[in-house]
N, C-alpha and C positions, 0 to 999 in steps of 0.2 A: 363559432362554435366553442361551447365550454367543455374544458378538460376536468376529469375527476381526479382529486390527487388525496393522497393520504397523508397528513403529516405525523413524523415520528419525532418525539422530543426525549433526548436523554440527558438527565441532571445527574452531574457529579461532582465531587469535591474539586474546588479551585487548583489544588495542586496534582489532580490527575487530569486536568482538562488536556494538556498536549497529547499525553499517551492515549486518552481516550479519543481524541479527534482523529489521531492517526489510524486507530483503528477503525472508526466509523467512517473515515474517507474512502477505505476499501470498499464500501458499498456505493458512495457517490462521492464526487468532489464538489457538489454545490451544497456545502454545509452552511448554515446560519448558526453562529455562535454568539450567545448572550453572556458576557464575563464583566462584572461591573467592578471586579476586585482592586482595579486600579484607579477607580473613579475617585475624584478629589475636587473639592470646591476652592482649593487654594489656586490664586491667580484668576479665579473668577469675580466679576464685578458686577453684580447685577443681572447677569444673564438668566434667562428663563430655563430652568431646570425641571424636566418631567418629575413630579413628585415619587412616581414609580420606581425611577432610577435612585433617587434619594435613599428610598426605603429598601431598595434590592438587597437581598441575601448577598454579601461579598465573600463568603465561606464555600459558595457553590455555584457552579455555571451550566448552562443548558446549551447542549448540541442538537440541532433539528434538521432533519432532511424530509425531502419530498417525494412519495412513491406514487408513480402513476397508475392509474387503473389496469393496465395491460401488464403489470408487474405483481408478481406472487408475495404480498406483504408478510405472509409467513416466512418466506425465506430470508427477508430481511430481520424480522424478530428473533428467527432462529439463529442467524450470525451474531447478531447482539448479544444474545443470552448465551452463546457459548464462548464467545470470544473476549468480553470484557470480565467475565469471571475468571477467565484463564489468566489474565493479566492482572489479576487480584484489585479491579477496580468496582468500587461499590457505585451501584447507579440505580436510578429509578425511571421508569419508561412510560410516556404517555403517549396515547395514539389519537388522533382527530381526523375527520374529514375536512377536505380543503377543495374549494372550487376557484379556478382562475381561467379567464378567456384565453384561449390560443397561447397557453403558457409555454407549451411545450415547443410549438413552434418558434415563439419569440425566443425562447432559451438557446435553439439550435443556431441562430444567426451569430450568437457570441460565442460559439464554441469553435476556437481558432485551433488550427494544428498546434501542436507542442513540439518545441524543436530542442533535442538533446545531442550536440555533437551532430554527428553526421546521420543521426536517426531522427525521423520525425512520426508523432503518433497523430494519425488525421482520423476524425470521424468519417462514417461511410459516406455522410450527404455532403461531405467538403470535396470541392472538385480539385484540390490541391494534388499536383502531379509530382513534385519535387526535383531537383536539379541533378544533373550528372553527378554520379557517385553517391547521393543521397538514398537512403534506406527509407521507405514509407511504409508504417504498419496501420492498418485499418483497425481501430477499436473504437466503439461508440461510448461516451461518457453518459454514466445513468444506467449503462446496461450489463457492468461488470464491477468487482471490487478493485479498482485501482485502475487508472487509465493514462498514468505518466505524468499527471500535474502535481503529484505530490513530491516534495523535496526528497524523501527516502528512495522513492523509486528512480527519480532522475539521477541521483547520486550512484546507485548501482549501475544503471544504463551507462553512464559517464564512465565508469571504471571499466565496464565489460567490452567497451570499443576498444581499449587498449590490452585487453588480456585475451580475447577470443581469436585465435589466429585461423582456426578452421579445422574441423574434423573431430572437436572434443565432444565428449557426451557429460552433459550438465546434470548437476544435482541443484532442483530448486526446494529449498525448504521454505513453507510459508507461501506457498505459491499464490493466492488471492485470485487474482482473475487469468494468472497464466503469462501476464505480460513481460515478464523477465525471461521465461522459457521460450516466448514468440521471437523476444527480441534476440535472444541468444542463436536460435536458429537462423535467422535474418543475417547476423554477423557471420555466419559461417558454422556453427556447430552442428554435429551431427545428429544427435539426439539429445531429449531433454526428460528426466525423470521428476515430474513435478508432485509435490505433497503438500498437504494442508490437513490441520485436525478437524477443519469443518467440512463436510460433505457437500454444501453449498457451493464453497469456493473450489471444489473439485469439480463439481459438475459445471461450473461456469468456465472453468478452466478447459475443459472437454469441447464446449460451445464454443468458445474464442479460438481454439485450436483447430475446430472444423471449418469456422468463418474465415480463419486466415491461411485454410489451405495446407495446414500442417499437422492435421490430426495423426497421422501415421508416425510420426517424429516425436510426439509429445505423449508420454505415459503418464496419466495422473492417477493419484491414489490418496486414500485417507492415511494420514500416519500422525501419531502424537511424537512430534519431533522426529527422532530417527529410529522409533520403534518398530515401524511399518516399512521403513526404506529397503529396497532390494539391493543385495550385494551383487557387483556385477565384476566380470572378470577383469583384472587389471585396475579396477576403480575408476572413480569418476575424475575427469580432467579438470573440471571447475565446479565450484560450488557458490551458489549465491543463498543468501539468508535475508530476506526483509521483513524482520520480526521485531522485537523490542530487546533493550540491554538485558533484562533479567531472564529472558528465555534463552538468549544468545549463551549468557554466561552457563547456563544447565547442560546446552548441546556440547560446547566446545571440549570437554573430556572425552567424548565418546565420537567424535566426528573422524578422526583421524583415519581409522581401519576402513573407511568407505572410500578414500581419497587414494588417486595415484601419488607417489611420492613427490614433494613440490608443487602440487596442484595448488592454485591459488582459491583461497575463500574469501569472497566479497561479503562483508556484513553491512547492513543498513536497518533504520528504524531506531537507532541509538540517540537519544536526546542528549543535548550537548553535556549535562552534568554529570551523565552516566558514562562518558567517554573513557575517561580514566580508569573507571572500574574495568571496562570490557578489555582494555589494553592490559592490565594486570592480570586478568582471569587467562586471556591469549598467551600471555609471557609464561604464566605458571604452568600452562599446558604445552610448553616447547614451542610456540608459535611465535614469529617476528613480524611485526607490524611493517610492512613496506609502503604503505600508502594510505593517505588520510585525506579525506574529501569533507568539506562543510558546506551547509548552504542554511542561513538562517539559525535556527536552534537544533540542527539536525547534523549528525555525523554519520560518515561511512567508511569502514576500514578494510584493507585488503590485508591478508595475512597468508604466509607460507610457512 
């Protein structure tokens, strides 16, 4: 049986590729990336090279993802058109239909559980039960903006496991799929207030909270950074923000009044070359960086 798919391709400048891929990976982790900026014939002796590669534009890269027919294409386009401009990323979008036999079922067999410390993210169709003391969260890839496979999400979850001791009220800025709020509750947090500028992300957070059995403990809403965040008595006990460096820097001067004294702030979505810039901004706002975690080209910081 054939499945109908729609391919969305986003072309960006090569220097914006990492940031754009981080944004788009919140829609789907199975991205196809075409980047020929580092391609060179140096060291190649007579190998056959596709002429299209030789003639490819090295100043731009393309990110493609595939939307199944049972998903709303408009939600994906809306997310792209709201998120990339917010990050000041210039882009061009192309949409085309794709058919591939049994692609969805074939893809599922390769969707293995993702292990992050004592937390495991597993798709609903996987029978993984987990070991004693392991926390298993069910979240389907391709159904939400972020399922734990991206470095930025894993880095936050790694730090959260050492920070959340039980009973905290969380603040989740840029909640995406709601995975960090769901994880925080699984680790012992009492409640999470989850916000995103994108209404689609807020809806998906609510859907995932419902599917995870914690809808009553996650309050999701639309907010441009902190403008719509609810002020709660005594302040939030922990804050997580998996966004990008430029937005983090804009947020830092205004975040303290929302938090309890000494509450940790876990920041991620920071590309390596921006880490020093974020640390400088944090110090200027009176915060101290007490922990740094890195994976590939990404950094996460914990501030107090």
